[in-house]
MARDREN-174910 format. One record per residue (C-alpha): residue in three letters; x, y, z; residue number from 1. Coordinates in steps of 0.5 Angstrom, whole numbers, plus 500, padded with zeros to 3 digits. Layout:
<nodes>
(node "ALA",(X,Y,Z),NUM)
...
</nodes>
This chain:
<nodes>
(node "MET",(104,221,794),1)
(node "LEU",(108,216,797),2)
(node "GLN",(106,211,802),3)
(node "VAL",(110,211,809),4)
(node "SER",(110,204,810),5)
(node "VAL",(114,203,802),6)
(node "LEU",(120,208,806),7)
(node "ARG",(120,205,812),8)
(node "ASN",(121,198,809),9)
(node "ASN",(127,200,805),10)
(node "PRO",(129,208,806),11)
(node "GLN",(136,206,802),12)
(node "TRP",(133,203,796),13)
(node "VAL",(128,209,796),14)
(node "LYS",(134,214,796),15)
(node "GLU",(137,211,790),16)
(node "ARG",(130,210,786),17)
(node "LEU",(130,218,788),18)
(node "ALA",(137,219,785),19)
(node "VAL",(135,216,778),20)
(node "LYS",(130,223,778),21)
(node "HIS",(136,227,781),22)
(node "PHE",(132,229,787),23)
(node "LYS",(136,234,791),24)
(node "GLN",(133,232,798),25)
(node "PRO",(134,225,800),26)
(node "GLU",(135,227,807),27)
(node "LEU",(127,228,807),28)
(node "VAL",(126,220,807),29)
(node "ASP",(129,220,814),30)
(node "GLU",(126,226,816),31)
(node "ILE",(119,222,814),32)
(node "ILE",(121,216,818),33)
(node "LYS",(122,220,824),34)
(node "LEU",(116,224,823),35)
(node "ASP",(112,218,823),36)
(node "ASP",(116,215,829),37)
(node "GLN",(113,221,833),38)
(node "ARG",(106,219,830),39)
(node "LYS",(106,213,833),40)
(node "SER",(109,215,839),41)
(node "LEU",(103,220,840),42)
(node "GLN",(098,215,838),43)
(node "LEU",(100,210,842),44)
(node "SER",(100,215,849),45)
(node "TYR",(093,217,846),46)
(node "ASP",(091,211,846),47)
(node "ASN",(093,208,852),48)
(node "THR",(091,214,856),49)
(node "GLN",(084,214,853),50)
(node "ALA",(084,207,856),51)
(node "SER",(086,209,862),52)
(node "ILE",(080,214,862),53)
(node "ASN",(075,209,860),54)
(node "ALA",(078,203,866),55)
(node "ALA",(078,210,870),56)
(node "SER",(070,212,869),57)
(node "LYS",(068,204,869),58)
(node "GLU",(072,205,876),59)
(node "ILE",(068,211,878),60)
(node "GLY",(061,208,877),61)
(node "LYS",(063,201,882),62)
(node "LEU",(065,206,887),63)
(node "MET",(059,210,887),64)
(node "GLY",(055,204,887),65)
(node "GLN",(058,201,893),66)
(node "GLY",(057,209,897),67)
(node "LYS",(065,209,896),68)
(node "THR",(064,216,895),69)
(node "GLU",(071,219,897),70)
(node "GLU",(074,214,893),71)
(node "ALA",(070,216,887),72)
(node "GLU",(072,223,888),73)
(node "ALA",(079,221,887),74)
(node "ALA",(078,217,881),75)
(node "LYS",(075,223,878),76)
(node "ALA",(080,228,879),77)
(node "LYS",(084,222,876),78)
(node "VAL",(080,222,869),79)
(node "ALA",(081,229,869),80)
(node "SER",(088,229,869),81)
(node "PHE",(087,223,864),82)
(node "LYS",(083,228,860),83)
(node "LEU",(088,234,860),84)
(node "GLN",(094,229,857),85)
(node "VAL",(089,226,852),86)
(node "THR",(088,234,850),87)
(node "GLY",(095,235,849),88)
(node "PHE",(096,229,845),89)
(node "LEU",(091,230,840),90)
(node "GLU",(095,237,839),91)
(node "GLN",(101,234,838),92)
(node "LEU",(099,229,834),93)
(node "ALA",(095,234,829),94)
(node "VAL",(103,238,828),95)
(node "VAL",(107,232,827),96)
(node "GLU",(101,229,822),97)
(node "ALA",(101,236,819),98)
(node "GLN",(108,236,819),99)
(node "LEU",(108,229,816),100)
(node "GLN",(104,230,810),101)
(node "ASP",(108,237,808),102)
(node "THR",(114,233,808),103)
(node "LEU",(111,227,805),104)
(node "VAL",(108,231,799),105)
(node "GLN",(115,234,797),106)
(node "LEU",(118,227,795),107)
(node "PRO",(116,225,787),108)
(node "ASN",(114,218,785),109)
(node "LEU",(119,213,785),110)
(node "PRO",(122,211,778),111)
(node "ALA",(120,204,775),112)
(node "GLN",(126,199,774),113)
(node "GLU",(125,200,767),114)
(node "VAL",(127,207,767),115)
(node "PRO",(133,209,764),116)
(node "ILE",(139,213,767),117)
(node "GLY",(139,220,765),118)
(node "LYS",(139,228,766),119)
(node "THR",(137,231,760),120)
(node "PRO",(132,230,754),121)
(node "GLU",(137,227,750),122)
(node "GLU",(139,221,755),123)
(node "ASN",(132,219,754),124)
(node "VAL",(132,212,749),125)
(node "VAL",(128,211,742),126)
(node "LEU",(124,205,742),127)
(node "ARG",(122,205,736),128)
(node "GLU",(120,210,729),129)
(node "GLY",(114,209,725),130)
(node "GLY",(112,212,718),131)
(node "SER",(116,215,713),132)
(node "LYS",(119,222,713),133)
(node "PRO",(116,226,707),134)
(node "THR",(120,229,701),135)
(node "LEU",(117,236,701),136)
(node "PRO",(116,240,695),137)
(node "GLN",(121,246,693),138)
(node "GLY",(119,252,696),139)
(node "ALA",(116,247,702),140)
(node "VAL",(114,253,709),141)
(node "PRO",(114,252,716),142)
(node "HIS",(107,251,719),143)
(node "TRP",(106,258,721),144)
(node "ASP",(107,261,714),145)
(node "LEU",(102,256,712),146)
(node "LEU",(097,257,717),147)
(node "ASP",(097,265,715),148)
(node "LYS",(098,263,707),149)
(node "TYR",(091,259,709),150)
(node "LYS",(088,263,714),151)
(node "LEU",(087,257,719),152)
(node "ILE",(090,261,725),153)
(node "ASN",(091,268,727),154)
(node "PHE",(096,269,733),155)
(node "GLU",(096,277,733),156)
(node "LEU",(089,277,734),157)
(node "GLY",(089,272,740),158)
(node "ASN",(095,277,742),159)
(node "LYS",(089,282,741),160)
(node "ILE",(084,279,745),161)
(node "THR",(088,276,751),162)
(node "GLY",(096,275,749),163)
(node "SER",(101,272,746),164)
(node "GLY",(100,264,746),165)
(node "PHE",(093,264,745),166)
(node "PRO",(092,263,738),167)
(node "VAL",(085,264,734),168)
(node "TYR",(082,258,730),169)
(node "MET",(078,261,724),170)
(node "GLY",(075,258,718),171)
(node "LYS",(077,251,716),172)
(node "GLY",(083,252,721),173)
(node "ALA",(077,251,727),174)
(node "LYS",(074,246,722),175)
(node "LEU",(080,242,722),176)
(node "GLN",(081,242,729),177)
(node "ARG",(074,241,730),178)
(node "SER",(075,234,726),179)
(node "LEU",(081,232,730),180)
(node "ILE",(078,233,736),181)
(node "GLN",(072,228,734),182)
(node "TYR",(076,223,730),183)
(node "PHE",(080,222,736),184)
(node "LEU",(074,222,741),185)
(node "ASP",(071,217,736),186)
(node "TYR",(077,213,736),187)
(node "ASN",(078,212,744),188)
(node "THR",(070,210,745),189)
(node "ALA",(070,205,740),190)
(node "ALA",(077,203,744),191)
(node "GLY",(072,202,750),192)
(node "TYR",(074,209,753),193)
(node "THR",(067,212,756),194)
(node "GLU",(067,220,754),195)
(node "TYR",(067,225,760),196)
(node "LEU",(066,232,758),197)
(node "PRO",(070,235,765),198)
(node "PRO",(069,242,768),199)
(node "PHE",(075,246,765),200)
(node "MET",(077,249,772),201)
(node "VAL",(078,245,779),202)
(node "ASN",(079,246,786),203)
(node "GLU",(085,245,790),204)
(node "ALA",(084,239,793),205)
(node "SER",(083,236,786),206)
(node "ALA",(090,239,783),207)
(node "TYR",(093,236,789),208)
(node "ALA",(090,229,788),209)
(node "THR",(093,228,781),210)
(node "GLY",(100,232,783),211)
(node "GLN",(099,238,781),212)
(node "LEU",(100,241,787),213)
(node "PRO",(105,243,791),214)
(node "ASP",(109,241,785),215)
(node "LYS",(107,246,779),216)
(node "GLU",(103,252,782),217)
(node "GLY",(107,257,778),218)
(node "GLN",(105,253,771),219)
(node "MET",(098,253,772),220)
(node "TYR",(092,260,772),221)
(node "HIS",(090,261,778),222)
(node "ALA",(083,264,779),223)
(node "THR",(085,267,786),224)
(node "GLU",(078,270,788),225)
(node "ASP",(076,263,788),226)
(node "ASN",(082,259,789),227)
(node "LEU",(081,255,783),228)
(node "TYR",(086,253,777),229)
(node "LEU",(085,252,770),230)
(node "ILE",(087,245,768),231)
(node "PRO",(093,244,764),232)
(node "THR",(089,237,762),233)
(node "ALA",(083,233,763),234)
(node "GLU",(088,228,766),235)
(node "VAL",(086,232,773),236)
(node "PRO",(078,233,773),237)
(node "VAL",(077,226,769),238)
(node "THR",(082,223,774),239)
(node "ASN",(079,226,780),240)
(node "VAL",(072,223,778),241)
(node "TYR",(074,217,782),242)
(node "ARG",(077,221,788),243)
(node "ASP",(075,218,795),244)
(node "THR",(072,213,792),245)
(node "ILE",(071,205,793),246)
(node "LEU",(071,201,788),247)
(node "LYS",(069,194,786),248)
(node "GLU",(074,189,783),249)
(node "THR",(069,187,779),250)
(node "GLU",(068,195,776),251)
(node "LEU",(076,195,774),252)
(node "PRO",(079,197,769),253)
(node "VAL",(076,204,769),254)
(node "LYS",(077,207,762),255)
(node "MET",(076,214,761),256)
(node "THR",(077,219,755),257)
(node "ALA",(076,227,755),258)
(node "TYR",(076,233,750),259)
(node "SER",(078,240,754),260)
(node "PRO",(082,246,753),261)
(node "CYS",(089,246,757),262)
(node "PHE",(092,252,760),263)
(node "ARG",(100,253,761),264)
(node "ARG",(103,258,763),265)
(node "GLU",(110,256,762),266)
(node "ALA",(110,257,754),267)
(node "GLY",(117,259,753),268)
(node "SER",(120,265,751),269)
(node "TYR",(122,266,743),270)
(node "GLY",(125,263,737),271)
(node "LYS",(123,257,732),272)
(node "ASP",(123,252,738),273)
(node "VAL",(116,255,741),274)
(node "ARG",(114,260,735),275)
(node "GLY",(107,258,732),276)
(node "LEU",(104,252,734),277)
(node "ASN",(110,249,738),278)
(node "ARG",(109,252,745),279)
(node "VAL",(102,256,746),280)
(node "HIS",(099,258,753),281)
(node "GLN",(092,255,751),282)
(node "PHE",(091,249,747),283)
(node "GLU",(086,243,745),284)
(node "LYS",(087,235,747),285)
(node "VAL",(084,229,748),286)
(node "GLU",(086,225,754),287)
(node "ILE",(086,217,756),288)
(node "ILE",(085,215,763),289)
(node "GLN",(085,209,766),290)
(node "ILE",(084,205,774),291)
(node "VAL",(087,199,775),292)
(node "GLN",(089,193,779),293)
(node "PRO",(097,194,780),294)
(node "ASN",(099,187,777),295)
(node "LYS",(096,189,771),296)
(node "SER",(098,197,770),297)
(node "PHE",(104,195,766),298)
(node "GLU",(100,190,762),299)
(node "VAL",(095,196,760),300)
(node "LEU",(101,201,760),301)
(node "ASN",(103,197,753),302)
(node "GLN",(096,197,751),303)
(node "MET",(095,204,752),304)
(node "VAL",(102,206,748),305)
(node "LYS",(100,201,742),306)
(node "HIS",(093,205,742),307)
(node "VAL",(096,212,741),308)
(node "GLU",(102,208,736),309)
(node "ALA",(096,206,732),310)
(node "LEU",(093,213,732),311)
(node "LEU",(098,216,729),312)
(node "GLN",(099,211,724),313)
(node "SER",(092,212,723),314)
(node "LEU",(094,220,722),315)
(node "GLU",(100,218,716),316)
(node "LEU",(105,221,721),317)
(node "PRO",(112,219,722),318)
(node "TYR",(113,218,729),319)
(node "ARG",(118,215,734),320)
(node "ILE",(117,213,741),321)
(node "LEU",(121,215,747),322)
(node "ARG",(122,211,754),323)
(node "LEU",(124,218,758),324)
(node "CYS",(130,217,763),325)
(node "GLY",(130,219,770),326)
(node "GLY",(132,226,770),327)
(node "ASP",(127,228,764),328)
(node "MET",(121,224,768),329)
(node "GLY",(114,228,771),330)
(node "PHE",(114,229,778),331)
(node "ALA",(108,224,779),332)
(node "SER",(110,219,774),333)
(node "ALA",(113,212,775),334)
(node "ILE",(115,211,768),335)
(node "THR",(113,216,761),336)
(node "TYR",(113,214,754),337)
(node "ASP",(113,220,750),338)
(node "PHE",(111,220,742),339)
(node "GLU",(114,224,737),340)
(node "VAL",(112,226,731),341)
(node "TYR",(117,229,725),342)
(node "SER",(116,236,723),343)
(node "ALA",(119,235,715),344)
(node "ALA",(119,243,715),345)
(node "GLN",(123,245,721),346)
(node "GLN",(127,239,721),347)
(node "ARG",(125,237,728),348)
(node "TRP",(122,232,733),349)
(node "LEU",(115,235,736),350)
(node "GLU",(112,231,742),351)
(node "VAL",(104,230,741),352)
(node "SER",(104,225,747),353)
(node "SER",(105,222,753),354)
(node "VAL",(103,215,756),355)
(node "SER",(105,214,764),356)
(node "ASN",(104,209,769),357)
(node "PHE",(103,213,776),358)
(node "GLU",(102,207,779),359)
(node "SER",(099,209,786),360)
(node "PHE",(102,216,787),361)
(node "GLN",(096,219,785),362)
(node "SER",(090,214,788),363)
(node "ASN",(094,215,795),364)
(node "ARG",(093,222,794),365)
(node "MET",(086,222,792),366)
(node "LYS",(084,215,797),367)
(node "CYS",(082,212,790),368)
(node "ARG",(081,205,793),369)
(node "TYR",(078,197,791),370)
(node "LYS",(076,191,794),371)
(node "ASP",(079,186,792),372)
(node "GLU",(076,179,791),373)
(node "ALA",(079,177,799),374)
(node "GLY",(075,183,802),375)
(node "LYS",(081,187,803),376)
(node "MET",(082,194,801),377)
(node "GLN",(088,196,795),378)
(node "LEU",(090,202,792),379)
(node "ALA",(089,202,785),380)
(node "HIS",(094,205,780),381)
(node "THR",(092,210,775),382)
(node "LEU",(095,211,768),383)
(node "ASN",(093,217,763),384)
(node "GLY",(096,219,756),385)
(node "SER",(095,225,751),386)
(node "SER",(091,222,745),387)
(node "LEU",(092,226,742),388)
(node "ALA",(095,234,744),389)
(node "LEU",(092,237,738),390)
(node "PRO",(098,243,736),391)
(node "ARG",(103,240,733),392)
(node "ILE",(100,235,730),393)
(node "VAL",(096,240,726),394)
(node "ALA",(103,243,725),395)
(node "CYS",(106,236,722),396)
(node "LEU",(099,235,718),397)
(node "LEU",(101,242,715),398)
(node "GLU",(107,241,714),399)
(node "ASN",(109,235,711),400)
(node "ASN",(102,235,707),401)
(node "GLN",(103,241,704),402)
(node "THR",(103,241,696),403)
(node "ALA",(103,247,690),404)
(node "ASP",(095,246,690),405)
(node "GLY",(094,245,698),406)
(node "ILE",(095,241,704),407)
(node "ASN",(093,234,702),408)
(node "LEU",(089,230,709),409)
(node "PRO",(090,224,711),410)
(node "LYS",(085,219,709),411)
(node "ILE",(081,217,716),412)
(node "LEU",(080,225,717),413)
(node "HIS",(076,226,710),414)
(node "SER",(070,224,712),415)
(node "TYR",(070,228,719),416)
(node "PHE",(073,234,715),417)
(node "GLY",(068,234,709),418)
(node "ASN",(074,234,704),419)
(node "THR",(081,232,702),420)
(node "VAL",(084,238,702),421)
(node "ILE",(085,245,704),422)
(node "ASN",(086,249,700),423)
</nodes>
């Protein structure tokens, strides 16, 4: 959530930054400032009236002590009138504050200056590529055929048990999944991230704090009886570990990693773009999260990008890094880098990670603050990244490493999987 002070200080600049994200309601900026003016006016009226009550109450005591009963009774009547006014001010203040909050949460985060101008994924900027695209053997097939051939995943069984988009991993498919999760966690913890195993459902306050609500209600599974949401990513519960928390500056940076299943309703329709593991309703992902000082967040962002890049290099996959344009960025993000790996059999790039700096957008919502060296309270900055999302990693590992005799695994996975090949 944006701070009202940012909007008040330079409303035109705020509107210009919102335009980079193609936000359709810039007039909300003026509406928020107007509501904040009303809030301040009501607060001042309340404070002044409360001060009058306090002064009159002291005067009553003096008058009573001097035996001036009639004057004391007149002062009591004045206090009673003031109290009615105070009640009215409080009621109006509650209404205006609720309107202010409801309007403020409709604004997305402002994109950083480095964010490219653009509206569609085609306008994202490719920063660099790494690895080598493989030359596949004759008769190479996409991963959905390989999953069936080696009996790694059964989509029909998942459809029977739950529905479309809920794959059942089995045998070596389940083992590969477990191996990747363990490797990713080991890789992250070796870099200083503390591992968490969070709940896979969150309450409304947690979903609001990280920006899923009110922006993404339709994309999350909602357990209505208990008003809980199945998590779309471990970012949500893990970042909320520090909701309503005041940290010491010496405790920063906070570095966390977590495995979780992820649940997303927007799995898509039909066709090769969403076939197999390209897009599913439930998938596994390992996440990294950092909470840092504002003046260090972009340095940390670059470190996290390099961290994910080195992880992809260890898997020996061809990849590229993109800086997302304003129109393709998420609601809460100030800047996002996407990682894509090349699917040789499908001859297309598949997203496997997003690394984002949210600046103070999430921390303002969840009241995550720290005391600086001068003892002043500051909003922290939050960042997160996928390290990594598994489905498309699995798809590309299978497709890019297929041979006539099986699927060769990258060296880093040999000890985790207990073999060098899937056959």
